[in-house]
C-alpha positions, 0 to 999 in steps of 0.5 A, spaced: 490 507 467 490 503 472 497 501 475 500 496 479 505 498 484 510 493 488 513 497 494 519 493 497 521 495 504 527 492 506 529 491 514 523 494 516 518 489 520 511 486 520 510 490 526 513 497 524 508 496 518 502 496 523 505 502 526 505 505 519 498 503 518 496 506 525 499 512 523 496 513 517 489 511 520 488 505 516 486 499 520 486 491 517 481 490 512 479 497 512 478 502 507 484 505 503 486 511 500 482 514 495 485 511 488 487 506 491 483 499 489 485 494 493 492 493 497 496 488 501 502 486 504 506 480 505 513 478 508 519 478 505 526 475 508 528 481 510 521 486 511 515 486 506 512 488 500 506 492 499 502 490 493 497 495 490 493 497 484 491 504 483 486 508 479 493 512 476 500 513 477 498 521 479 493 518 485 499 513 488 504 519 487 498 524 491 498 519 496 506 518 496 507 526 496 501 528 500 501 522 506 506 517 506 513 520 505 512 524 511 510 518 516 515 514 513 520 519 515 517 520 522 518 513 523 525 513 520 523 508 514 528 509 507 523 510 501 522 503 499 524 500 492 518 501 487 516 497 481 510 499 477 506 496 471 500 498 467 494 493 469 490 489 463 485 487 467 483 486 475 477 483 479 474 484 486 468 480 489 462 484 489 460 487 496 455 482 497 460 476 496 465 478 500 468 476 506 466 479 513 470 477 517 
């Protein structure tokens, strides 16, 4: 079952978020982690929030334990505040209607 995951990072800049992406070998507008259906990030008053839809809680847990946690530790970033909810529905644009930029 798909799940929505919000990760709120307090006291972490968007510049550090960009470094985190680079270290995870992601790029803006590029592919996400296997099992992550989509991801976006917004600034907050004291950091940033990532919002994802994952195929399952297990897929999210594999990413956190296998790839994300070691990079967070290396960068000295505390684990984020995480909230999860079951997804009733989500929509995505078909490939031929996505913005190429």
